[in-house]
N, C-alpha and C positions, 0 to 999 in steps of 0.2 A: 265562258265569254272572255275573259281577260287575258287569254294566251295570244289572241290574235289581235292585240288593240292595235289601233293604228297609232305609231310612233311620230310621224310627221306632224305639224301643223295643219289644221283644217281651215278652211276659207269661209267666212261670212259674206254673203253678197247684199251690200247695201247700195242701192240706187245705182248698182254697174261698178261699183268699187269694191275691190278686195279687202276684207277686214281678215287678218289672221286671227284664229283662236287657237289655243292648246287642247290635246286631247290627252287626257290622263287617266292612271288607273290608281286604284288604291295600293298604297305600297307601305311596307314595314321600316319603322324606325330602327327596329333592332332593340329595343329598350324591354327588359322585362317588367311585369305587372306584380306589384307585391299586392298584399291584402288589402291596402288600400289603394289599389292600382295606380302604385307609382314606384320608383326605381327604389330599390335596396341602398342601403348606404356603402354596401362593398361594391355594387356597380358603379355607383358613384364616383369611388375612389379611382376604379379603373379607367372611367371615360375622363377623369381629370375636371373637365368644365362641360355643362349642359345648357343649351340654349332653354328658355323659358318662353313660350309662345305667348305673345299678348292676344286679348280678345279682339277681334277684329270689328271695328264699328259697324252699326246697323243703319238701315234706311227705314224712315218713318214718314208717312202720309202727312198731310197738313193739320190733321186731327189727333197726332200722335199714335196710331194705329202701326204695329209694329210689321214690317215687311220682309226683313230678312233677320236670320240668327245664325248663332254659332253652336255646334254640338260635338263632343267627343265621340268618335265611332273606333272600334277595336278590331283587329286583323290576328286571327290565330294560324300561325303558319305551322304546318305538320310535315316532318320528316319522317316518311314512310320506311325510310331504310334501317330507322332504329326500332321498328317495332315490329312483331310478328302478324302474319296473315289474320289471325285469330282476333289478335287485338285490333287491328283493321275492321275486320267485320263487327266488334262489339262497339268501335268509335262510330260507324256508320249508324248503327242503330241509335247511339246517344245522339247523334246529330238530328236524326230524322225526329226524336223523339221530343227535342227541346225545339224544335222549327228552327233550327239553323239554316235548314237548306231552304231558304224562300228566295224569291226570285233574283236578288243580287248575287245569289250562291247557287244557282240551278245546275250547275256543273260539278257539285262538290262531290255527290255521292259516285257519280261517273267516274270521277278522277281518283278518287279512294279506290274503286274496284278494277282500275287500271294498272297492269301492272308495269307499265312503261313509264308512269308518271311518278316521280320520287317525291316532290313537295306538293301540298294541297294547302291553298289559302282559303280562310272562312273569313270573309270581309264583312264589311258594314254592321257590326254587331254593335249592341247598345252596352255599357259598364256591366250591367247586370249580368247580361248573357256571358261576357269574357268572364265575370266572377264565377258564373255556374259551372263552366268548362273547368276553371282552374281549382275549383273545389272538388270537383270530381277527377281532377288526373293532377292529384299533389305531385307525382313524380313527373317534373315537366322536362325529362332528358330528350323525349321527342318533339317538342313544339316550343315556340315562344311567342308571346304576346305583345302586342304594340298598339299604340294609340294614335291618332291625330285628330286635331281641332279642323272642323270642317265647316263651311259655311252652307247654310239652307235657304232656300227662297218659299216664304209662305204663299206667294201669288205667281209661280214661276213662268206660266204662259202669258199673263197679263202685263207683266214688266220686261219680258225679254229683251226688247228694245229700248226700253227705258234705262231700268237698272243695269242690265247687263249680267255678267256671270264672272266668276273667278277660275283659274285653272292651275295646274301644276306649275311650279318653277322650271322655266325653259333654260337652256344652255346659256342663252342671252341674258336670262334673268340672273343666273349664277355668278355671270360676269359682272353684273351689277351690284352684287351684293348678296343677293339671295341665298338661301340655303335648299338643299335638295326636298327637304321637307317642307317648304313653303307654299303657300298657295297666293297668287298673285291676280288684281285685276285684270282681264284681258280683254274687255268688251262695254263698250258702253260707259255708264258712270262709276260701274267698279273700277276700270281702268283710269278714267279721268282723274278721279280723288284718291287713287292707290295712296298716296303719299299721307294723306289725311287719316285714311280708313285703317291702313297697316298697323299702326302703334309701333311702339319700340321695344324690343326684346328685352327680357331680363336675362341672369346668368345665374345658375349654383355651380359652386365649385368647393375645393377643400383648401384649407391652408393647414398642413398638419392633418389632425383629426378635427378641426373644427370646419362646422359648414359655414359658407359664408352664400348668401343669397341676396342678390340685385333684382328686385320684383319688376316685371314688365309693366310698361304703361298701356293702357289700352288704345285703341283707335278713337277717332272722332266719329259721331254719328252725324248722319246726314238728314235733314228734314226737307221733305219735298214739299210742292206746292199743290199738287197732286190730292185730289179727294179719293180715297180708294174705292167708296161706294160708288162713285161715278165711273173712276176707270176699270172696274170689274164688269159694272153693267154695259158700258159701251164695249167693252171687249167680247160680252156674251151676246150683244146684240149684232155685232159685226160678224159674228159665227154663225148665228141663226139666219141671218137675211142672206151671208154667203151661200149659205147650203141651198137655202129655199130658190135663189136665182141663180146656181151653178156658177157663183163668181169665183175667180182664183185670188180669194181673199181680198182684203181692204185694210183700210188706215182711217182713224179719226182724232179730231184734235178739238179742244175746248177751251177756250180764253178767257178769264174774268175782265171785261173791257176796262175796269178801274185800274189796273194796274199792271197787266200784260202777264198775269201767272196762269200757266199751264193747269187746269184742273182736272183735264183726262187728255193723255198721249199715250195710242196705245197701236198695235199694229196685229193685224191675225192672217195667218195663224202665228202665235209664237213656239217656243220650244219648250220642253218642260227643262228648265236648267239643273233642277236636283238630278235628274237622270244623266246629264253631262257629268257630273261628278263621278259616276262608275266607268265612265269611258265609253267611245263608241268603236263599233268596227268598221272597218273601211265599206262593209255593204251597209251598214245603218246610216252613215253619213252620206254614202251615195243617195239613198232613199230621199234623205232630206233635201240634198243637192237638185234633185231630178225631180222633185214633188211639184204638181203644177201650181200650187198654193203658193209656193215659195216662202217656206217658214224662216229661211236665212236671210231673207230681206225685209228690211225696215220700211214699211208702207206708209208711217206717217210723217217722216222727214227725209227719208233718203232715198225714195222712188218719186219719179216725176212722169205723169201721164199727161194725155192732153184733156183739157177742161171742159172742153166743149161750151155749152152756153152759160156756164157760171162765169166765164169771161167776159159776157155782155155788161157786167156790173162796171169793168174798165172802160167799154166801148160809151156806156152812157155817160159816165163822168167825161171823158174826152170829147164826146160830142156837145154836151152842154157847157162845160167850162170854155171852150173854144167856140160858143156861140154858133156851131152849126145847126142845133135845133134848139127848140125852147119847147115850152108846155102847149102849144099851138101847133108847133110842126106835124103835118099829117102825110101819110103815105098809104096806099092801097095794096094791100097783099093777095096777088092774084093765085098765090100757088108756087109761081117760078117765074124769074124775069130772065133775059136774054143778055149775056156780057159779051157777045161777039164770036166768030169762029165757031159759031154752031154749039156754043157751051152756055147751058141754063143752070143758074143758081138757083135752088129752091128752098121752100118751107121744108120742115120735116115732115116726110111722108106727103110732100106737094100738097099739104092742106092749103085752103084758099081761108085766110084770117081776115079779109076785108080791110076797113079804116082802122088804120094804126095811128096813135101818137106813142110819145115815149114810155108813159107809164104802161100801155096796153101792151107795147113791145117786149116791155120785161116781164109781165106775167103771162104772157101768152108765149114768149120766147120766140119772138118772128127772127128769123134769120133774113130776111129780105129788107127789113126797115133799116138793119144797122148795116148792110151791105150798100143800101142805095144812098144812106148818108155819109157813109164813109167814103165813097167812091165819090160822092159830090165835092166834099171838101177836101179830101186828100187824094188828088192823083197820084196814078203810079210812081212817079218821080219825087213825090213830097209823103209819103207815107211815115216820115221819120216823125211825125208830130205824135201820133199816135203810139209808135215805140217810145217815145219819151214818156208818153202818160204811163204805160205798161211800167216802165223803169222807176219811174217815181214812186208807184204802189209796191215796188219790191220783185217785179217778175223778172228773171232772168238773174237775179241777185241771191245771196244768203239771207236769210233773216237774223242771222247770227243767234240762234237759239242756243242756250248754254249745254247740249248734248253734243257729242261728235257724232259725225256720220252724215250730215245735213247735205243733200244737193240743190244746187241753185237753178235747175229747170233750164227753161229756154223762152224767149220771146223771139218770135218768128219777124223779119225784116229782110227787104231788098239785099241788104248788104251780109247777113247771115247767109241767104238762100246763095248769093253768089261765092263768099269766101267758104263756105264749108262745103257746099253741094253743087257749086261749079254751075248753077241752075240760074235762069230769068226770071225776072218777076212780070205776073200777069195780075190783070184784074180779079181773077178768081183767087189770086193768093191772098189780093188784098181783104177781099171778103170771107175766106177761109178763117184769115187771122182775126178778123173783128169779131167772129163769133168762136173763138179759141180751138179751131184746127190747125191744119197745115202743121207747122212745127212748133206750135206754141206748146209749152210742158209746164206743167205747175205741179206743186206737191201740196199736200192737205195744210201741213203748216203755213205756206206761202197764203193761201186761201182763206184762213182762219184768221190770217192777220189783216186781210184786205177787207174781210168783212167787220172787224174790230174797228178799222180805219173809218169806215162808213158811220159805224156805229158811236164813234168818240168825234165826229165832227172834223175830221182829219188829224187828228193827234195820232201818233204813232209809237205806242209804246214796245219797250224791248222785250220779246216773250221770255219766258225763263221758267225752269223747274226747280231750279235750287230755292228753297226759302232761306234756310241758314244750317251751318255746320256749329256742333256743339262738342266741347271737350267732355271728358268724363265727369267734371264737376258741374256740367252745364252752363259754361261759359260759352257764350256766341263768339267764336274765332272768325267766322266768314259769315256775312249775310249779304242777301240780294235783294236790294231798293228798287222800288219802281222807277223805271228810267225812262222819260220821254226822248225818243230818239230825233224826233222832227214833227212839224207840223205840216201837213199838205193843205193848201190852199183850195177851199170848197166852199161855194157860195151856199148861202139858205135855200135858193131856190134849187139849186142841183141836189142838195139833200133831201130836201122834201120829194123831189118826183122820183129819186132813185128809190127812198125808203118807203114811198107810195106803192111804187112797182112791185117792191119785194114783198111788202104786206098783203098786197091782193094775189101772190102768187099763193098763198096759204088760205086767204080769205072770201078771195072773189070766185064764184062758182066757175068761171071761166080760167081760173088760176091752174098752172101745171099739176100741182099737189094739192089742190083743195079737197079731193076725195079722203085723202088722209088726214089732213090738218084742221079741216072747218071745224071749229068749237073746240079747239085744244085752248088750255090756258096759256099764259106768257108770251102775248104780244109776239106772237111768231113772226119773223121776216125770213123770207127764203128765196133763193134762186137755184133752180136746179140746172143739170147739165148732162146732156148724152154725148158723148164722145165716141166718133167712130174710130174703129180700130182694128186689126188685125193678129189672129193669135196662130202660132204655130202649131199644129196639130199633126204630129206624124209626118214631119217635113213640108206639109200643106197649109198656104196661108188660108184661114176661116176669118170671115167676117163676124167681128164682135162689136159691142158699145160698151165703154165704161160709164158706171153711174156716178154723179156728184149731187151733193146738196150742201149749200153753205149758207148762213144768214145769222140771225140772232134770236134770243128767246130772253125773258126775264123771268127770275125767280129770287123769292126773299128780298124783293127791292134792289137787286142788282141785275146788271146785264152782262150777257154771255154771247161772243161768238163761237160759231162751230163749222168744222168742214170735215164732213163724211164721204168717204169714195169706196166703192165696190170696183174691183179691176174686172173687166168682162163681165159687169153686173149687171147688164141689160138696160142701162140708161135710167135718165133721174127720176122719172114718174117711180121707179119701181123702190128707188132708194128713199121715196118718200115714205115709206112705212117705217123706216129705221128710225127717222126722226119721231115718227109719232110715237113709235114705243119707248125711245128714249125722254122724251118730253113727259109722257104720261107717267113713266116709273119715276123719273125726277120728283114730281108733284107726289106721286104715292108712296115717297121714301123709299123705293125700290121693294116696294111690299111684293109678297109672291105672286105669280099670274099677273102683275101689271103690265106684262108686254104680248097678253093673249088678246 
């Protein structure tokens, strides 16, 4: 497997940006293993000075659950030139009998019998396995044993796009002072906090025949705001509902409304980052790159899609705060309305909803209500007011969450359409933008923050995933405190009407996901979104819909905001099941079968 490893850097796709990551293989340090798995003094003298690797800092969830670790793994490199064919045959039996030919070494026996191969490496062995081999073959003239300290991930898929991963030092890293045997943070938080995590190397050397040792200093540990039980639950439910709805993966965010802490932040599918440590072939990388579910893409903060009707939270705020509508404003939804030029603007499925006020327009998700009043107040050449409203809530901008790779999405407008696309603006564009279509693009993190703004009466907390950083003595060397970024003006009446509409999405029999959420605990408020989209299938553009649901729920006397998204997932109604399962399992402490 390792003979044809990719040697160039691979590319992680995150929201259309390209993130390079190293592909690496297990390699030999050329150091002999003693009875205690360390170098003998004579070899120390030959080498002069040896770097002592520090323990890399670990990641922990908010409850102290360890998410990463380090382990020593060993490589035995066999030189077949120095042994007979009979010895090679006996060696193959020994390797098979001792289960050294597991998946990491699936080609070892083949390589041993291949007369064209002169050296064979048995990789990824434990210290016990390496010692078993050394004890069996005291004559070490035909092999050497080396070890490295390697990172491992306890929850590799769930935190692929949160914690990230490390990789073998590249040529660029070597120029920056790293050594060939170093592993370096390559992606997400492993990359961001490399200087804190890596620790300081020690040294061992001799002055005459006196051994001198400078001990390494371990790296700092990072404590996250994430609750691992919620993180793993959300990932499992994204996987389950993505499979059920034939979606191309999805992302999810849960925020503590009292301080901006991310309690869950995950993207499905992730990648087994432990497998990356063994290296990828070009074919394996291409499979990931071409996978419909895009495992190389961060769908929680790094990918922007059309939001559909979850945008109506913004539209409702704009219409209410600008006095375009109030609680008594009424509009009759007849299924479709003419916009001129023979173009009709319609409800989803051209359904006739009848008389609408702002609350019913939210929980029935009326397209025509928001189109009618947006056009009434904002003619084509004065649409900037709604654009300003969207920008106040953060659309088209970064939330500045403390993880790299965020994309800012886009707020559609006449200026954007002219400058970027060279197109004119029409009434239909105004109506599409008012219901989250056209060129409006958002990320789950943005929409979770917007839900949190409503829950916090206009207060905007800085979203963050870093709780603190501690040194080896448990001293806090870096800490993230709750930070209020700004206060968005919002009247009590606007809050009451929006919250009422979102509450009835879940609790009114006419609500879009009443079928799923009725009777659940948690004072659930929700807004669904079904965004029209097209998927490229074998070169053909096939009509699809994205599914969204955003809102708030209570648990243990605290309020949380959420945004769940399934790409090409069939619409907001279907994703209501994901929210049902999540809330039910949270209240059941994630008991087995809670999502059935």
